[in-house]
Each structure stands twice: as C-alpha cells, then as structure tokens.
C-alpha positions as CSV (number, residue, x, y, z in Angstrom):
1,M,110.3,89.8,85.8
2,V,108.1,89.8,82.7
3,N,106.4,93.1,81.8
4,Y,102.7,92.4,81.2
5,Y,99.4,94.1,81.6
6,R,95.8,93.4,80.5
7,Y,92.5,95.3,80.8
8,L,89.6,93.0,81.0
9,P,85.9,92.9,79.9
10,I,83.4,92.4,82.6
11,S,80.1,90.6,82.0
12,E,76.9,91.1,83.9
13,G,77.4,87.6,85.4
14,D,80.9,88.6,86.6
15,Q,79.4,91.6,88.4
16,Y,76.9,89.5,90.3
17,W,79.8,87.7,91.9
18,G,80.5,90.8,93.9
19,L,84.2,91.2,93.1
20,S,85.5,91.7,89.5
21,I,89.0,92.0,88.2
22,L,89.3,95.0,85.8
23,N,93.0,94.9,85.0
24,A,96.3,93.3,86.2
25,G,99.9,93.4,85.4
26,S,103.6,93.5,86.4
27,T,106.2,96.0,85.3
28,R,109.9,96.5,85.9
29,I,110.6,100.2,85.6
30,P,114.4,100.7,85.1
31,A,116.2,103.7,86.7
32,H,115.9,107.0,84.8
33,R,112.9,105.8,82.8
34,D,109.7,107.8,82.2
35,Y,106.7,106.7,84.3
36,P,104.1,105.4,83.7
37,Y,104.4,103.8,80.2
38,R,102.2,105.5,77.7
39,Q,100.6,102.3,76.4
40,H,97.9,102.4,79.1
41,P,94.4,103.6,78.3
42,S,93.9,107.3,78.6
43,D,91.7,107.0,81.7
44,H,94.5,105.2,83.5
45,Y,97.5,107.2,82.2
46,F,98.7,110.1,84.4
47,T,101.6,112.4,85.1
48,W,103.2,113.3,88.4
49,N,102.2,116.9,88.0
50,K,98.5,116.2,87.5
51,G,97.9,112.9,89.2
52,R,94.6,111.1,88.5
53,V,91.3,109.9,89.8
54,L,90.2,106.3,89.1
55,Q,86.7,104.8,89.3
56,E,88.0,101.5,90.7
57,Y,90.1,100.1,93.5
58,Q,93.7,99.0,92.8
59,V,96.2,97.1,95.0
60,I,99.8,97.6,94.0
61,Y,102.9,95.9,95.4
62,I,106.3,97.5,95.1
63,A,108.6,94.4,95.1
64,G,111.8,96.3,94.5
65,G,113.1,99.8,94.2
66,E,111.6,102.8,95.9
67,G,109.6,105.9,95.1
68,S,106.9,108.4,96.3
69,F,103.2,108.5,96.8
70,E,100.6,111.2,97.5
71,S,96.8,111.2,97.7
72,T,94.0,113.4,99.0
73,H,94.3,111.8,102.4
74,V,98.0,110.9,102.4
75,P,100.7,113.6,102.2
76,E,103.7,113.0,99.9
77,T,105.4,110.0,101.4
78,A,108.5,107.9,100.5
79,V,107.6,104.3,99.3
80,P,110.2,101.7,100.3
81,P,110.4,98.2,98.7
82,G,107.8,95.8,100.2
83,T,105.0,98.4,100.3
84,V,101.5,97.7,99.2
85,I,99.7,100.8,97.8
86,L,95.9,100.9,97.9
87,L,94.0,103.1,95.6
88,F,90.3,104.0,96.1
89,P,87.5,105.0,93.7
90,G,87.2,108.8,93.4
91,E,90.4,109.5,95.4
92,W,93.0,111.7,93.7
93,H,96.5,110.2,93.9
94,R,99.9,110.1,92.2
95,F,102.9,107.9,92.6
96,K,106.2,107.3,90.9
97,P,109.5,105.3,91.2
98,A,112.6,107.2,92.3
99,T,114.7,108.2,89.3
100,R,117.9,106.6,90.6
101,T,116.3,103.2,91.5
102,G,113.2,102.6,89.4
103,W,111.0,99.9,90.8
104,D,109.2,96.6,90.3
105,E,105.5,96.7,90.6
106,Y,102.6,94.3,90.5
107,W,99.0,95.5,90.4
108,V,95.4,94.5,90.2
109,G,92.4,96.8,89.5
110,F,89.0,95.7,90.8
111,R,85.6,96.8,91.9
112,G,82.4,95.3,93.5
113,E,80.2,95.1,96.5
114,V,82.7,92.9,98.4
115,A,85.4,95.6,98.1
116,D,83.0,98.3,99.0
117,N,82.0,96.4,102.1
118,L,85.6,95.9,103.2
119,V,86.1,99.7,103.1
120,K,82.7,100.4,104.7
121,R,83.7,98.1,107.6
122,K,87.0,99.9,108.0
123,F,89.3,97.0,107.1
124,F,90.9,99.4,104.6
125,D,90.8,103.2,104.7
126,T,91.9,106.1,102.4
127,S,94.1,107.4,105.1
128,M,96.0,104.1,105.2
129,A,96.9,103.8,101.5
130,L,100.5,102.7,102.2
131,L,100.8,99.3,103.9
132,P,104.3,98.1,104.8
133,V,104.1,94.3,104.4
134,G,107.9,93.9,103.7
135,Y,109.5,91.6,101.1
136,S,107.0,88.8,100.6
137,A,107.2,85.9,98.2
138,A,103.6,85.0,99.2
139,V,102.3,88.3,98.0
140,V,104.2,88.0,94.7
141,D,102.8,84.4,94.3
142,L,99.2,85.7,94.7
143,F,99.7,88.5,92.2
144,S,101.3,86.1,89.8
145,A,98.3,83.6,90.2
146,I,95.9,86.4,89.3
147,I,97.9,87.5,86.3
148,D,98.1,83.9,85.1
149,Q,94.3,83.7,85.1
150,T,94.0,86.9,83.0
151,R,96.4,85.5,80.3
152,T,93.9,83.0,79.0
153,E,90.5,84.4,80.1
154,R,89.1,80.9,80.2
155,P,85.4,80.4,81.1
156,G,84.8,81.1,84.8
157,Y,88.2,82.8,85.3
158,Q,86.7,85.9,86.9
159,P,85.3,84.3,90.1
160,Y,88.5,82.3,90.4
161,A,90.8,85.3,90.1
162,A,88.5,87.3,92.4
163,G,88.9,84.5,95.0
164,I,92.7,84.8,94.8
165,L,92.4,88.6,95.1
166,L,90.3,88.2,98.3
167,H,93.0,85.9,99.6
168,L,95.6,88.6,98.7
169,L,93.7,91.4,100.5
170,G,93.2,89.1,103.6
171,Y,96.9,88.4,103.6
172,V,97.8,92.0,103.4
173,F,95.4,92.9,106.2
174,S,96.8,90.1,108.4
175,Q,100.4,91.2,107.8
176,T,99.7,94.8,108.7
177,R,97.8,93.9,111.8
178,Q,100.6,91.6,113.0
179,Q,103.2,94.4,112.4
180,S,101.1,96.9,114.3
181,F,101.8,94.9,117.5
182,G,105.6,95.2,117.2
183,D,108.6,95.4,115.1
184,T,108.8,93.0,112.1
185,D,111.3,90.1,112.4
186,G,114.5,91.2,110.7
187,I,115.4,87.6,109.9
188,K,112.0,86.9,108.2
189,N,112.3,90.0,106.1
190,K,115.8,89.2,104.9
191,M,114.7,85.6,104.1
192,E,111.7,86.8,102.1
193,H,113.9,89.3,100.3
194,A,116.4,86.5,99.5
195,I,113.6,84.2,98.2
196,M,112.4,87.0,95.9
197,L,115.9,87.7,94.6
198,L,116.5,84.0,93.9
199,R,113.2,83.7,92.0
200,S,113.9,86.8,90.0
201,K,117.4,85.4,88.9
202,I,116.2,81.9,87.9
203,D,117.4,82.4,84.4
204,E,120.8,83.8,85.5
205,D,123.9,82.3,87.0
206,V,123.1,82.7,90.7
207,S,125.8,83.5,93.2
208,I,124.7,82.7,96.8
209,R,127.6,84.9,98.1
210,E,126.3,87.8,96.0
211,I,122.8,87.4,97.5
212,A,124.3,87.4,101.0
213,E,126.2,90.6,100.1
214,Q,123.0,92.3,98.8
215,L,121.4,91.5,102.2
216,N,124.4,92.9,104.1
217,V,125.0,89.6,105.9
218,S,127.8,87.1,106.0
219,Y,127.7,84.0,103.7
220,A,127.7,81.7,106.7
221,W,124.9,83.6,108.5
222,F,122.8,83.6,105.3
223,R,123.2,79.8,104.7
224,K,122.3,79.0,108.3
225,W,119.2,81.1,108.5
226,F,118.0,80.3,104.9
227,K,118.0,76.6,105.6
228,L,116.2,77.1,108.9
229,Y,113.6,79.3,107.2
230,T,113.0,77.2,104.0
231,G,114.2,73.7,105.0
232,L,116.6,73.8,102.0
233,A,120.2,75.1,101.6
234,P,120.3,78.1,99.3
235,Q,121.8,76.2,96.3
236,Q,119.3,73.4,96.7
237,Y,116.5,75.9,96.8
238,V,117.8,77.4,93.5
239,I,117.9,73.9,91.9
240,Q,114.3,73.3,93.0
241,L,113.3,76.6,91.4
242,K,115.0,75.6,88.2
243,M,113.3,72.1,88.2
244,D,109.9,73.8,88.6
245,K,110.7,76.2,85.8
246,A,112.0,73.3,83.6
247,K,108.7,71.4,84.1
248,A,106.8,74.4,82.9
249,L,109.0,74.8,79.9
250,L,108.8,71.1,79.0
251,A,105.0,71.4,78.8
252,D,105.6,73.6,75.7
253,S,106.7,71.4,72.9
254,G,108.4,74.3,71.2
255,N,111.2,74.2,73.7
256,T,114.0,71.8,73.1
257,I,115.6,70.0,76.1
258,K,118.9,71.4,75.1
259,G,117.5,74.9,74.9
260,I,115.8,74.6,78.3
261,A,119.1,73.4,79.8
262,Y,121.0,76.5,78.5
263,Q,118.1,78.9,79.3
264,L,118.3,77.8,83.0
265,R,122.1,78.2,82.9
266,F,123.1,74.5,83.2
267,E,126.6,73.9,81.9
268,H,125.6,70.9,79.8
269,P,122.2,69.4,78.7
270,L,123.4,65.9,80.0
271,Y,123.9,67.3,83.5
272,F,120.5,69.0,83.3
273,S,118.9,65.7,82.3
274,K,120.6,63.7,85.0
275,L,119.7,66.3,87.7
276,F,116.1,66.5,86.4
277,K,115.7,62.7,86.7
278,E,117.2,62.7,90.2
279,K,114.9,65.5,91.5
280,V,111.7,64.7,89.6
281,G,111.9,61.0,89.2
282,V,111.7,60.8,85.4
283,S,113.8,62.0,82.5
284,P,112.9,65.3,80.8
285,E,111.8,63.3,77.7
286,S,109.5,61.1,79.8
287,Y,108.1,64.0,81.7
288,R,107.2,65.8,78.4
289,K,105.6,62.6,77.0
290,N,103.6,62.0,80.2
291,H,102.4,65.6,80.2
292,A,101.4,65.4,76.5
293,N,99.4,62.2,77.2
294,Q,97.5,63.9,80.1
295,C,96.5,66.9,77.9
C-alpha cells in the first residue's frame, strides 16, 4: 500500500457539476504510530482529545486493522476492518486506529448538491456513520481509481472522478442494504479478504498456505473456494496480478525488464519473460515497444 494524499483546487465549472472531489488518499498507519500524520492542513488535522468539525463530506474505508470512532450522533464505537466511515459537514467527530494494530485507510473528501441530496433523501444519515461492508476488493478498486485521477489532474478529471465516487457511494449503499436482510456470507467475506491480502503482497513472496492460515481455514478449503469464487486457483490469480503489474511497469521506460522481474519476486528474468509471453501473448520487449508506439 502506497501512502499518498492530495488536496485539490476546485474551479467554478467543477462546482456546477454538482459533486466535487476535495481531497483523496491512502495511508498505512503502523501499530504504535501517532495518528493522524501532521502533514495535513490545519483545518483537517485533529487530535483524539479535541476531535474536529469539517465543512465537507468524507468517505473512509478501513481496509485492515481496527480502531475507534465517535461523533455527535454516534457514541464511541469499535471500528473493525471492512468498515466504511462517513463524515458529514458540520458534524463533530473523532477516530483513530488501535495502538496495537494500526490500520489501512482510504479516503475521499467531497461536497456538492448531489451529496446534499443523498443525505436529504435519507440514503445516508449522521446516525449511521459506520457502515460494515466487509472486506471488499471492489471498494478498494474504486478508491484507487479516484486516487489515480488526482495524481495527474488532467483536464476534465473532476467530473470523471466524481462519477467514480458516485459509483462508490452507490456500491456502499447497496452492500449495507443487502446486509440488513441477513447475515453476510462468511465465504464471500473470506474470499474478498484473501483477494485484498494477495493484492497487497504483489511485491512479496506470496505463500498461499500463509494466506489460508491468516483466514483461519485449511489450505485445501481455501484453494477450493477461492477457485470457485474467482475462477482461478490462488497461485494463478497471483500470477495474473503480477502480469498486470508488470504491464504497468513496462509502460515506464525507466524500469528495466530485469528490474521488473526481481521487483515482482521472480527467480530469474528469463523465467519472467517466458511467463509474460505465455500469459500476455508477446514478450516484455514487444509489449513495451507496442505501448510506446501507441503513446
């Protein structure tokens, strides 16, 4: 997980769209680390003792670890992994990771008439600031897509990112409504957790048996249900992730093929090149050349 945040300028035209992204980021807070980091602007920085009041909405996803949350309308409550935290303009709040675990967080700050209307129509409410969506690779993907748009700030990125945000809010609402009709599927939650673990370890030597142990299931049970859930055996899924990451790294001419192979923990560059051609259909060199010609 890459620590990143950006606070964004909003033009008059962006505001006319009805939903504007004010800030976005992702942070891994290790255990026993002060929270939040002090690099944030003064109007966003806070301490647990004082809390804060923002003049914007924020949607925060706790992808790992656990902590606590409290607001004007929500008493101090434990926050398990897989929780979405919603912050509302003018609403006092405070939250923090547990000292012993830390946590991984994704967030987006926003405002606009579209968000105001969702609250006015009771799709979201200050008394329901904690939404248990569970481990969700889909939620992480949507946050990551918004963050990617903020990195370059290309013309027209605000409406595009706002559209992804609306998708994210709709997904969160849908998941919480579905869960309100009964218990979540334990298998689904474990598989989503496994997918997130595998994605977070793409630059590491991944042990499928260790993943199964983290989920408190047997290796055989995990392999069976993971393939049924994703269509791929766990090791094949890891290889697919590595190929996707390799394609992104090959797009940057500053990365050597040898360096990419070792970064993705392949034993030898020749094996990496052979596997890449097998899975992608062309060699790493040809893929890089084709990508350069398309740019």
